[in-house]
C-alpha positions, 0 to 999 in steps of 0.5 A: 500500500502507498504510504502517504496514502495509509497515513490520509486514512488514519489521520481521517479515521482519528480525526472524524472528518477531512476538515480534522485530516487536513489541518492534521496533514496541513495538506486541502480537503479536497486533497485529502478526498481524492486520497482517500478515494484512491485509497478505496480503489485500490483495495477495493472496499469501502473505508469509511461511510459517509454523513453530515456528523462526518467519517464513520470506519466500515468494517473493512476501515477498522480492520485497516485503521488498526494496523495503519495504527502499529505502522504510524508508532513505528513509524514514530518511533524509527522517526524519533529514534533519528532524532536523535542518531544528531549531534545536538537534541534536535526535530519535535517533540509532543509534549501532552498536558492538561489544558490549565498546567499546559497553557498558564504554568508550562506555555509561558517558560518555553521561551527558555527552552528555545533560548537551550534548544533552538534545535527542538520543536515543542507540539505543545497538545493541551488535552483534559483527557489522555493521550496513549504514550505507550502507542505514541500519541505524544512522546511527552505527557506531563499529568495530575497524577500518575499513570496506570500503564505498566511501558511508560516512565513516570516521575514525579515532577511537583507536588502543588497546594491549592488554596482559595482565591478571589478576583479584587471585584468580587471581595470588594463586594462580598467582603474576605471569608472571617472564619469557617463559619463565614463561607456561607454567605459567600458565592462559589465557582467548581469544578462541573462535572464533578464526577470528570474533575482531572485532580480528585479533590479538585471542590475540596473547597465546598465543603471547607468548614463543612462537619463531615456528613453534610452537603457541600455547598451549590456552586454559582457557577461550573465549568468543564476546564480549571481553565474556566474555572479561574477565569469565573474567579477573575471575573468576579463570579465568587470563591474558587478552590484553585492549584497554586501552578493555574494561580500563584502567578496570577494579578488579577486573583488574590490567596484569600485565607492563605493558612486553609489548604486544599488536598495537595497533588503530584504531578507527573511526567512520563515518557515512552520506554522506547523513548528511555535514552531520547535525548530530547526527552532527557532536556526538556525533563532536565529543563522542567525539573529548573522550572519546577525548582525555579518556581518553588523558591518564589513561593 
């Protein structure tokens, strides 16, 4: 089979649409459509059901997608191995992280990484769900939870505390809480749906000061990303329990009742076993260690 056509098919199946595949491959939508049609002609089978909501794999398409995924992983690993044979760390490094951690804490620090390693290009994949590191959907992951996979390498990057934060406008309107007994008169920003929170006990602040067995407070507003929670707190909608990496460097938020901390959690760096000797991964890991150390010293 023609690898270019197979790669285009795999991208379309992953994206679920011709438009998504075109964006991934930096091709026109018509070019993607032509390559898939040509592959279907070559194989003599229909690979997709096409409808207004996107593309659905046929049974032959599912079989081919599994095989193409294995080939894609092998090609990606081969490319990574070749890049690491060069004199200096270079090439593309795909880094996945949750939206808030990646956009608010990591992204502003990447200029220092580029200054140290100008030959490495970071591709930042910000998602609040896991990419499959063991199948090389990304090269490196930064996650506020441990991996359950046995075929990845992981190490603790940092421990993160959580505190209550609010905007100056909210505190001007409602005043600062005068102890735990005063918390019930305040409005709250929370994560919702709560069972999908990417960090355990992310809504700890709703039960702060409540007796065991009492129902948590009902929030004024819920957001389905930590970044959304931060923005709602910035807008003056209430008190939010936020990880310090989100709120500490935000000059539009004020820490409230700093002696009251939420449950801490650990952030991990993960990468597949196959990239154990990668100089790009090693360079990025060292960079993160330095940034975490500097961030702790600034606290």
